[in-house]
C-alpha positions in Angstrom: 47.7 -6.9 -1.6 48.3 -4.2 1.0 47.4 -0.6 0.5 51.1 0.4 0.3 51.7 -2.2 -2.4 48.6 -1.1 -4.3 49.6 2.6 -4.1 53.1 1.8 -5.4 51.3 0.7 -8.6 49.7 4.1 -9.2 52.2 5.3 -11.8 51.5 2.3 -14.0 47.7 2.9 -13.7 48.0 6.7 -14.2 45.9 8.2 -17.0 48.0 11.1 -18.3 45.3 12.2 -20.7 42.8 12.8 -17.9 45.5 14.6 -15.8 46.4 17.1 -18.5 47.2 20.4 -16.9 47.0 19.0 -13.4 49.9 19.4 -10.9 49.0 18.2 -7.4 50.1 16.1 -4.5 47.7 13.4 -3.1 48.4 12.2 0.4 47.2 8.7 1.3 47.1 8.1 5.1 46.8 4.4 5.7 49.0 2.0 7.8 52.0 3.1 5.7 51.4 6.7 4.5 52.5 7.6 0.9 51.8 10.4 -1.4 51.4 10.6 -5.1 52.9 13.6 -7.0 51.2 14.4 -10.3 53.3 16.8 -12.3 53.9 17.4 -16.0 51.8 14.5 -17.1 53.5 12.0 -14.9 52.9 10.4 -11.5 55.4 9.4 -8.9 54.7 7.7 -5.5 56.8 8.7 -2.5 56.8 7.1 0.9 55.9 9.2 3.9 53.8 12.3 4.5 53.9 15.3 2.2 54.3 18.8 3.7 52.2 20.3 0.9 49.4 17.9 0.0 46.5 19.3 -2.1 44.2 16.6 -0.8 44.6 14.0 2.0 42.7 10.7 1.9 42.5 8.8 5.2 41.2 5.2 5.2 41.8 1.8 6.6 44.0 -0.3 4.3 41.3 -2.8 3.2 38.8 0.1 2.4 41.5 2.0 0.5 42.3 -1.1 -1.6 38.6 -1.6 -2.4 38.1 2.1 -3.2 41.1 2.2 -5.6 40.1 -1.0 -7.3 36.6 0.3 -7.9 34.9 -2.1 -5.5 33.9 0.6 -3.0 32.0 3.7 -4.0 33.8 6.8 -2.9 30.6 8.7 -2.0 29.3 5.8 0.0 32.6 5.4 1.8 32.6 9.1 2.6 29.0 9.2 3.9 29.6 6.1 6.1 32.8 7.5 7.6 35.1 5.0 6.0 36.7 7.8 4.0 38.0 11.1 5.4 39.0 13.8 2.9 40.9 17.0 3.8 41.7 19.7 1.2 40.5 19.8 -2.4 37.3 17.8 -2.5 37.0 18.2 -6.3 40.5 16.7 -6.8 39.4 13.7 -4.6 36.4 13.2 -6.8 38.7 13.1 -9.9 40.8 10.2 -8.5 38.8 7.4 -10.3 39.5 9.2 -13.6 43.2 9.8 -12.9 43.9 6.1 -12.2 42.7 3.1 -14.1 41.4 0.7 -11.4 41.8 -2.3 -13.8 45.6 -1.8 -13.8 46.0 -1.8 -10.0 
């Protein structure tokens, strides 16, 4: 599964209860950039680059897939340079709670 395919599944893995009160845009920069918009308890994935992302995640496709599936620890990826984060670091740390990795 490519990173773009996996990211298209984010709405079905979205944990609305965890995201209560959260409105944000999460940019994923991989071979095919997409961004996830979390608003009013729902998640939508849009192709391309957002002009107003709250946090930007930049990774190689394989590493992003492993991270989102829970096979790669985010802190380890960050410390080893596999993961670059720009913007709201606290939001980036909440990603595992916002999306159920078993549904991706």
